[in-house]
BAZAZA-827052 format. One record per residue: residue number from 1; residue in three letters; chain; z, y, x of N, C-alpha, C in turn. Coordinates in steps of 0.05 Angstrom, whole numbers, plus 5000, padded with zeros to 4 digits. Layout:
<recs>
NUM ALA A Z Y X Z Y X Z Y X $
...
</recs>
This chain:
<recs>
1 UNK A 4854 3288 8301 4879 3272 8303 4889 3267 8275 $
2 UNK A 4895 3242 8269 4907 3235 8243 4936 3228 8247 $
3 UNK A 4952 3237 8228 4981 3231 8230 4992 3230 8201 $
4 UNK A 5011 3212 8197 5025 3209 8172 5047 3230 8170 $
5 UNK A 5047 3246 8149 5066 3269 8146 5087 3264 8125 $
6 UNK A 5110 3276 8130 5132 3276 8111 5134 3304 8098 $
7 UNK A 5129 3305 8072 5130 3331 8058 5159 3339 8053 $
8 UNK A 5166 3363 8060 5194 3373 8056 5193 3403 8051 $
9 UNK A 5195 3410 8026 5194 3439 8019 5219 3454 8028 $
10 UNK A 5240 3439 8035 5264 3452 8045 5262 3459 8075 $
11 UNK A 5243 3448 8089 5240 3454 8118 5226 3482 8121 $
12 UNK A 5238 3500 8136 5228 3527 8139 5205 3528 8158 $
13 UNK A 5200 3507 8173 5177 3506 8191 5164 3478 8189 $
14 UNK A 5139 3476 8199 5127 3450 8202 5130 3441 8231 $
15 UNK A 5133 3415 8234 5140 3405 8261 5127 3378 8266 $
16 UNK A 5121 3373 8292 5112 3347 8301 5132 3336 8321 $
17 UNK A 5136 3309 8320 5155 3296 8338 5144 3298 8366 $
18 UNK A 5161 3304 8385 5153 3307 8413 5142 3281 8425 $
19 UNK A 5152 3258 8417 5142 3232 8427 5114 3227 8419 $
20 UNK A 5107 3235 8394 5079 3232 8385 5061 3253 8397 $
21 UNK A 5072 3277 8400 5056 3299 8412 5047 3292 8440 $
22 UNK A 5064 3279 8456 5057 3272 8483 5034 3253 8485 $
23 UNK A 5030 3237 8463 5008 3218 8463 4981 3231 8456 $
24 UNK A 4982 3253 8441 4956 3264 8431 4952 3293 8440 $
25 UNK A 4969 3304 8457 4966 3332 8464 4941 3338 8480 $
26 UNK A 4930 3317 8494 4906 3322 8509 4882 3326 8490 $
27 UNK A 4885 3318 8464 4863 3322 8445 4866 3348 8430 $
28 UNK A 4889 3362 8433 4893 3386 8418 4889 3410 8436 $
29 UNK A 4880 3431 8424 4878 3457 8438 4895 3477 8424 $
30 UNK A 4895 3501 8434 4910 3524 8421 4940 3519 8420 $
31 UNK A 4951 3505 8438 4981 3502 8438 4992 3517 8461 $
32 UNK A 5015 3529 8456 5029 3545 8476 5058 3537 8477 $
33 UNK A 5072 3544 8499 5101 3538 8501 5117 3553 8480 $
34 UNK A 5139 3542 8472 5156 3554 8451 5185 3553 8459 $
35 UNK A 5200 3574 8452 5229 3575 8458 5245 3574 8432 $
36 UNK A 5232 3568 8410 5246 3568 8384 5264 3543 8383 $
37 UNK A 5287 3546 8369 5306 3524 8365 5308 3517 8336 $
38 UNK A 5313 3492 8330 5314 3483 8302 5342 3471 8297 $
39 UNK A 5355 3481 8276 5381 3471 8268 5377 3449 8247 $
40 UNK A 5387 3425 8253 5384 3402 8235 5405 3404 8213 $
41 UNK A 5402 3386 8193 5420 3385 8170 5449 3378 8179 $
42 UNK A 5451 3363 8200 5478 3355 8209 5491 3376 8228 $
43 UNK A 5477 3399 8231 5487 3421 8248 5477 3421 8276 $
44 UNK A 5464 3399 8285 5455 3398 8313 5431 3417 8317 $
45 UNK A 5431 3430 8340 5410 3449 8347 5391 3436 8368 $
46 UNK A 5365 3434 8361 5346 3421 8378 5325 3441 8387 $
47 UNK A 5320 3444 8413 5300 3463 8422 5271 3453 8418 $
48 UNK A 5253 3471 8414 5225 3464 8411 5211 3466 8438 $
49 UNK A 5189 3451 8441 5174 3451 8466 5148 3466 8464 $
50 UNK A 5135 3465 8441 5108 3475 8439 5103 3486 8411 $
51 UNK A 5084 3505 8410 5074 3516 8385 5044 3512 8384 $
52 UNK A 5035 3501 8361 5006 3497 8358 4997 3513 8333 $
53 UNK A 4973 3526 8335 4961 3540 8313 4932 3532 8311 $
54 UNK A 4924 3528 8286 4896 3520 8282 4891 3512 8254 $
55 UNK A 4869 3498 8250 4860 3489 8224 4870 3461 8218 $
56 UNK A 4882 3457 8195 4893 3431 8186 4877 3421 8163 $
57 UNK A 4870 3396 8163 4853 3384 8142 4868 3361 8128 $
58 UNK A 4868 3361 8102 4880 3339 8086 4859 3330 8066 $
59 UNK A 4848 3306 8070 4828 3295 8051 4805 3314 8046 $
60 UNK A 4795 3327 8067 4773 3345 8064 4780 3373 8056 $
61 UNK A 4805 3379 8050 4814 3406 8043 4826 3418 8068 $
62 UNK A 4817 3442 8075 4825 3455 8100 4841 3480 8095 $
63 UNK A 4860 3486 8113 4875 3511 8112 4885 3517 8140 $
64 UNK A 4891 3542 8145 4901 3550 8171 4932 3548 8171 $
65 UNK A 4942 3537 8193 4971 3535 8195 4981 3531 8224 $
66 UNK A 5007 3527 8227 5018 3522 8253 5042 3503 8251 $
67 UNK A 5050 3491 8274 5073 3474 8274 5086 3476 8301 $
68 UNK A 5112 3470 8302 5127 3468 8327 5130 3439 8335 $
69 UNK A 5138 3434 8360 5142 3407 8370 5171 3404 8376 $
70 UNK A 5184 3385 8361 5212 3378 8365 5216 3349 8368 $
71 UNK A 5239 3341 8379 5246 3313 8381 5260 3304 8355 $
72 UNK A 5246 3288 8339 5257 3279 8313 5274 3254 8316 $
73 UNK A 5274 3242 8340 5289 3217 8343 5276 3194 8329 $
74 UNK A 5250 3196 8324 5236 3175 8311 5238 3175 8280 $
75 UNK A 5250 3196 8269 5253 3197 8240 5226 3203 8226 $
76 UNK A 5209 3219 8238 5183 3225 8227 5165 3233 8250 $
77 UNK A 5138 3231 8245 5118 3239 8264 5111 3268 8259 $
78 UNK A 5107 3276 8234 5100 3303 8227 5115 3311 8202 $
79 UNK A 5127 3335 8204 5142 3346 8181 5126 3368 8169 $
80 UNK A 5117 3364 8144 5100 3383 8130 5119 3402 8115 $
81 UNK A 5125 3425 8127 5145 3443 8117 5134 3464 8097 $
82 UNK A 5152 3483 8090 5145 3502 8069 5121 3520 8077 $
83 UNK A 5119 3531 8102 5096 3548 8108 5070 3533 8105 $
84 UNK A 5068 3508 8112 5043 3493 8109 5038 3487 8080 $
85 UNK A 5059 3482 8064 5055 3478 8036 5044 3503 8022 $
86 UNK A 5054 3526 8031 5044 3551 8020 5015 3555 8028 $
87 UNK A 5008 3547 8052 4980 3551 8061 4961 3535 8044 $
88 UNK A 4970 3511 8036 4953 3494 8019 4957 3498 7989 $
89 UNK A 4974 3518 7982 4980 3524 7954 4989 3498 7939 $
90 UNK A 5006 3483 7951 5014 3457 7941 5031 3459 7916 $
91 UNK A 5026 3442 7896 5041 3440 7871 5050 3412 7868 $
92 UNK A 5077 3408 7867 5088 3381 7865 5095 3374 7836 $
93 UNK A 5083 3353 7826 5090 3343 7799 5111 3321 7803 $
94 UNK A 5136 3328 7796 5158 3310 7801 5157 3286 7782 $
95 UNK A 5145 3288 7759 5145 3266 7740 5127 3243 7750 $
96 UNK A 5104 3250 7761 5086 3230 7772 5088 3228 7802 $
97 UNK A 5104 3245 7815 5107 3246 7844 5080 3249 7858 $
98 UNK A 5064 3268 7849 5039 3274 7861 5038 3303 7869 $
99 UNK A 5022 3310 7890 5020 3337 7900 4991 3346 7899 $
100 UNK A 4986 3368 7885 4959 3380 7884 4957 3402 7905 $
101 UNK A 4936 3402 7921 4932 3422 7942 4905 3436 7937 $
102 UNK A 4904 3462 7945 4880 3478 7942 4875 3492 7969 $
103 UNK A 4850 3491 7977 4842 3504 8003 4812 3505 8006 $
104 UNK A 4804 3508 8030 4775 3509 8036 4763 3481 8031 $
105 UNK A 4745 3479 8012 4734 3453 8005 4741 3444 7977 $
106 UNK A 4758 3459 7963 4764 3452 7936 4794 3444 7932 $
107 UNK A 4798 3425 7915 4825 3415 7908 4827 3385 7912 $
108 UNK A 4851 3376 7914 4855 3347 7919 4884 3340 7909 $
109 UNK A 4887 3315 7901 4913 3305 7892 4923 3284 7912 $
110 UNK A 4947 3288 7922 4959 3269 7941 4979 3251 7927 $
111 UNK A 4980 3226 7935 4998 3206 7923 5020 3199 7943 $
112 UNK A 5043 3192 7933 5065 3184 7951 5059 3156 7963 $
113 UNK A 5057 3155 7989 5051 3130 8003 5073 3110 8001 $
114 UNK A 5098 3120 8000 5121 3101 7999 5120 3085 7973 $
115 UNK A 5112 3098 7950 5110 3084 7925 5087 3064 7926 $
116 UNK A 5065 3071 7939 5042 3053 7942 5049 3028 7958 $
117 UNK A 5065 3032 7980 5073 3010 7996 5091 2991 7981 $
118 UNK A 5109 3003 7965 5128 2986 7950 5113 2970 7929 $
119 UNK A 5092 2982 7916 5077 2967 7896 5061 2945 7909 $
120 UNK A 5050 2949 7933 5035 2928 7946 5052 2905 7955 $
121 UNK A 5077 2911 7963 5096 2890 7971 5103 2873 7947 $
122 UNK A 5108 2886 7924 5114 2871 7899 5091 2854 7891 $
123 UNK A 5066 2864 7895 5043 2848 7887 5040 2824 7905 $
124 UNK A 5045 2826 7931 5043 2803 7949 5064 2783 7941 $
125 UNK A 5089 2791 7936 5110 2772 7928 5102 2758 7903 $
126 UNK A 5090 2772 7883 5082 2759 7858 5060 2739 7863 $
127 UNK A 5041 2745 7881 5020 2727 7887 5030 2702 7901 $
128 UNK A 5050 2705 7918 5061 2682 7932 5075 2663 7912 $
129 UNK A 5089 2674 7893 5102 2658 7873 5082 2643 7855 $
130 UNK A 5059 2655 7851 5039 2643 7833 5022 2623 7847 $
131 UNK A 5025 2619 7873 5009 2600 7888 5019 2571 7885 $
132 UNK A 5042 2567 7873 5055 2541 7872 5040 2521 7855 $
133 UNK A 5027 2528 7833 5014 2509 7816 4991 2522 7802 $
134 UNK A 4972 2505 7793 4949 2515 7778 4957 2518 7749 $
135 UNK A 4938 2528 7733 4944 2532 7705 4949 2506 7691 $
136 UNK A 4935 2484 7699 4939 2458 7686 4967 2447 7693 $
137 UNK A 4975 2450 7718 5001 2440 7726 5023 2456 7711 $
138 UNK A 5019 2481 7708 5039 2497 7693 5041 2488 7664 $
139 UNK A 5017 2481 7652 5018 2471 7625 5033 2445 7622 $
140 UNK A 5028 2426 7641 5043 2401 7641 5072 2405 7645 $
141 UNK A 5079 2424 7663 5107 2429 7668 5121 2440 7643 $
142 UNK A 5107 2456 7627 5119 2467 7603 5123 2445 7582 $
143 UNK A 5105 2425 7582 5108 2403 7563 5131 2385 7570 $
144 UNK A 5136 2382 7596 5158 2365 7605 5185 2378 7601 $
145 UNK A 5185 2404 7604 5210 2419 7602 5207 2440 7580 $
146 UNK A 5211 2433 7555 5209 2452 7533 5231 2473 7536 $
147 UNK A 5226 2497 7526 5247 2518 7527 5272 2510 7513 $
148 UNK A 5295 2516 7527 5321 2508 7516 5331 2529 7497 $
149 UNK A 5328 2555 7505 5338 2577 7488 5317 2586 7469 $
150 UNK A 5322 2584 7444 5303 2593 7424 5318 2612 7405 $
151 UNK A 5304 2633 7398 5317 2653 7380 5317 2643 7352 $
152 UNK A 5339 2647 7338 5342 2639 7310 5331 2661 7292 $
153 UNK A 5316 2653 7272 5305 2673 7254 5325 2677 7231 $
154 UNK A 5329 2702 7224 5347 2710 7203 5374 2696 7204 $
155 UNK A 5389 2700 7226 5415 2688 7228 5434 2699 7207 $
156 UNK A 5450 2681 7196 5469 2689 7175 5493 2704 7188 $
157 UNK A 5500 2726 7176 5523 2741 7187 5549 2725 7184 $
158 UNK A 5566 2726 7204 5591 2712 7203 5611 2729 7186 $
159 UNK A 5627 2715 7169 5646 2730 7153 5668 2742 7169 $
160 UNK A 5676 2765 7161 5698 2779 7174 5724 2769 7163 $
161 UNK A 5741 2756 7179 5765 2744 7170 5790 2759 7179 $
162 UNK A 5787 2785 7184 5810 2801 7193 5824 2812 7168 $
163 UNK A 5846 2799 7160 5860 2808 7136 5875 2834 7143 $
164 UNK A 5874 2852 7124 5888 2877 7127 5871 2899 7138 $
165 UNK A 5847 2893 7149 5830 2914 7160 5809 2924 7141 $
166 UNK A 5799 2906 7123 5778 2914 7105 5789 2913 7076 $
167 UNK A 5777 2929 7059 5786 2929 7031 5778 2903 7017 $
168 UNK A 5795 2895 6998 5790 2870 6983 5786 2876 6953 $
169 UNK A 5773 2859 6939 5768 2862 6911 5777 2838 6896 $
170 UNK A 5782 2842 6870 5790 2820 6852 5768 2819 6832 $
171 UNK A 5750 2799 6835 5726 2797 6818 5725 2769 6807 $
172 UNK A 5722 2766 6781 5718 2740 6770 5742 2721 6774 $
173 UNK A 5766 2732 6775 5789 2715 6779 5794 2707 6807 $
174 UNK A 5777 2716 6826 5781 2709 6855 5780 2735 6871 $
175 UNK A 5794 2734 6894 5794 2757 6912 5773 2754 6933 $
176 UNK A 5758 2775 6938 5736 2775 6957 5741 2798 6976 $
177 UNK A 5733 2794 7002 5736 2814 7022 5709 2822 7034 $
178 UNK A 5704 2848 7036 5678 2857 7047 5680 2860 7077 $
179 UNK A 5659 2851 7091 5657 2856 7119 5649 2885 7124 $
180 UNK A 5653 2896 7149 5647 2924 7154 5618 2930 7150 $
181 UNK A 5600 2910 7157 5572 2915 7155 5563 2918 7126 $
182 UNK A 5572 2900 7108 5564 2901 7080 5577 2926 7067 $
183 UNK A 5601 2932 7075 5615 2956 7064 5599 2981 7070 $
184 UNK A 5589 2983 7095 5574 3007 7103 5548 3009 7088 $
185 UNK A 5534 2986 7084 5509 2986 7070 5513 2995 7041 $
186 UNK A 5534 2986 7028 5538 2994 7000 5544 3023 6998 $
187 UNK A 5558 3034 7018 5564 3063 7017 5539 3080 7022 $
188 UNK A 5521 3071 7039 5497 3086 7046 5477 3085 7023 $
189 UNK A 5472 3061 7012 5451 3058 6992 5461 3039 6971 $
190 UNK A 5469 3049 6948 5479 3032 6926 5456 3019 6911 $
191 UNK A 5431 3028 6915 5409 3016 6901 5395 2994 6917 $
192 UNK A 5405 2989 6942 5392 2968 6958 5402 2941 6949 $
193 UNK A 5384 2924 6940 5391 2898 6930 5392 2877 6952 $
194 UNK A 5384 2884 6977 5383 2865 6999 5408 2866 7016 $
195 UNK A 5428 2880 7007 5453 2882 7024 5466 2855 7025 $
196 UNK A 5482 2851 7046 5496 2826 7049 5516 2822 7027 $
197 UNK A 5518 2797 7016 5537 2792 6995 5566 2794 7005 $
198 UNK A 5584 2800 6986 5612 2802 6994 5622 2774 7002 $
199 UNK A 5636 2773 7024 5645 2748 7034 5671 2739 7021 $
200 UNK A 5673 2715 7010 5697 2706 6997 5718 2698 7017 $
201 UNK A 5743 2705 7012 5765 2697 7029 5788 2688 7011 $
202 UNK A 5785 2664 6999 5804 2654 6980 5831 2647 6994 $
203 UNK A 5829 2639 7019 5853 2629 7033 5869 2652 7046 $
204 UNK A 5859 2677 7044 5873 2699 7057 5892 2712 7037 $
205 UNK A 5912 2725 7048 5931 2739 7032 5924 2769 7033 $
206 UNK A 5913 2780 7011 5906 2808 7012 5930 2826 7014 $
207 UNK A 5927 2849 7028 5949 2867 7033 5945 2891 7015 $
208 UNK A 5967 2898 7000 5967 2922 6983 5944 2922 6963 $
209 UNK A 5943 2901 6947 5922 2899 6927 5933 2904 6899 $
210 UNK A 5923 2924 6885 5932 2929 6857 5908 2925 6839 $
211 UNK A 5911 2907 6820 5889 2901 6801 5899 2904 6773 $
212 UNK A 5881 2904 6754 5887 2905 6726 5882 2878 6713 $
213 UNK A 5885 2857 6728 5881 2830 6718 5901 2824 6696 $
214 UNK A 5893 2812 6675 5911 2805 6653 5932 2784 6661 $
215 UNK A 5926 2769 6683 5945 2749 6691 5970 2761 6704 $
216 UNK A 5968 2786 6713 5991 2798 6727 6009 2811 6706 $
217 UNK A 6036 2805 6707 6054 2817 6688 6055 2847 6690 $
218 UNK A 6057 2860 6666 6058 2889 6666 6082 2900 6679 $
219 UNK A 6105 2886 6676 6130 2895 6689 6127 2895 6720 $
220 UNK A 6112 2875 6730 6108 2874 6759 6092 2898 6769 $
221 UNK A 6071 2905 6753 6055 2928 6761 6071 2954 6761 $
222 UNK A 6088 2957 6740 6105 2981 6738 6125 2982 6761 $
223 UNK A 6135 2959 6769 6154 2958 6791 6141 2966 6817 $
224 UNK A 6116 2958 6821 6101 2964 6845 6094 2993 6847 $
225 UNK A 6091 3006 6823 6084 3034 6823 6108 3053 6823 $
226 UNK A 6131 3041 6820 6156 3058 6818 6162 3070 6845 $
227 UNK A 6171 3095 6845 6178 3109 6870 6204 3098 6882 $
228 UNK A 6205 3097 6908 6228 3087 6922 6251 3106 6919 $
229 UNK A 6274 3098 6909 6297 3116 6905 6309 3125 6931 $
230 UNK A 6313 3151 6934 6326 3162 6958 6348 3182 6951 $
231 UNK A 6354 3184 6925 6374 3204 6916 6402 3199 6928 $
232 UNK A 6408 3173 6932 6435 3167 6942 6439 3176 6971 $
233 UNK A 6417 3184 6984 6420 3193 7012 6425 3223 7015 $
234 UNK A 6425 3238 6993 6427 3267 6995 6453 3275 7007 $
235 UNK A 6475 3261 7000 6502 3269 7010 6511 3252 7034 $
236 UNK A 6491 3237 7045 6498 3220 7068 6495 3236 7094 $
237 UNK A 6517 3240 7108 6516 3256 7133 6514 3238 7158 $
238 UNK A 6505 3213 7155 6503 3195 7178 6480 3205 7196 $
239 UNK A 6480 3195 7220 6461 3205 7240 6433 3193 7235 $
240 UNK A 6430 3173 7218 6405 3160 7215 6390 3169 7189 $
241 UNK A 6396 3193 7179 6383 3203 7155 6359 3220 7162 $
242 UNK A 6339 3208 7174 6315 3223 7182 6300 3233 7158 $
243 UNK A 6300 3218 7136 6284 3226 7113 6295 3251 7099 $
244 UNK A 6322 3253 7097 6333 3276 7083 6341 3299 7101 $
245 UNK A 6348 3293 7126 6357 3314 7144 6346 3308 7172 $
246 UNK A 6321 3312 7177 6309 3304 7203 6320 3320 7227 $
247 UNK A 6332 3344 7222 6342 3360 7244 6373 3359 7245 $
248 UNK A 6384 3338 7236 6413 3334 7238 6421 3335 7267 $
249 UNK A 6440 3354 7274 6447 3358 7302 6458 3332 7314 $
250 UNK A 6475 3318 7299 6486 3293 7310 6464 3272 7315 $
251 UNK A 6445 3271 7297 6423 3251 7301 6406 3258 7325 $
252 UNK A 6399 3284 7327 6383 3293 7350 6397 3287 7376 $
253 UNK A 6423 3293 7377 6438 3288 7402 6439 3258 7408 $
254 UNK A 6441 3241 7387 6442 3213 7391 6416 3202 7403 $
255 UNK A 6394 3212 7391 6367 3203 7401 6362 3212 7429 $
256 UNK A 6369 3237 7436 6366 3247 7463 6382 3231 7483 $
257 UNK A 6406 3223 7475 6423 3207 7492 6410 3180 7497 $
258 UNK A 6398 3168 7477 6385 3142 7480 6360 3144 7498 $
259 UNK A 6346 3166 7496 6322 3170 7512 6329 3173 7541 $
</recs>
């Protein structure tokens, strides 16, 4: 008797569906009534009808085992459980989804039939799609309809125009701004001559740029470097003196009130 089996190492027994067993029981011997009950994953308890013991063969490899007969509701014909897997010394390779078995007659490797069926279906679909035209027709069709999307070789990087996000330089009387990509390359390898050039941004207003350009008045540079005066706030007891007295009780109370 040949039957397609479902391998399940979590099943504590091996079992055959009662509907399939009724069709082939006249060909089997060594079966006896059984009173064992099986608890399913959903909690349902299903009684068994029969126990069979004998020799099981898989691709010429034989081992002694037994199975119970349960009503699977059509979910499977034969459940190859843990006792039968131990009898065949089965080893499951999860990476390739193959099972190696050892028994009387040597060793054998079993393949997942569900993966084989899926591959065959994909192959049929591919063949159906390829039946539409011959190789000559396909060549003419390609000439009539040239590819629209073509990859550009060595595309030029777009300049980064976000003022205030990247550092700027004053070189040669003009201000230049570096994109993030070129800035990173210069930091990683200063000897690389193939780094992207600095992108000019003449129309942008640089933020917080200090240079030593001779065109900039010295007085303006000193004014920009001068510290902001805060001495006149030392004797100011107003509630908004966070800089000089951040824990002013009146100020804290005012802020809490606003919150």
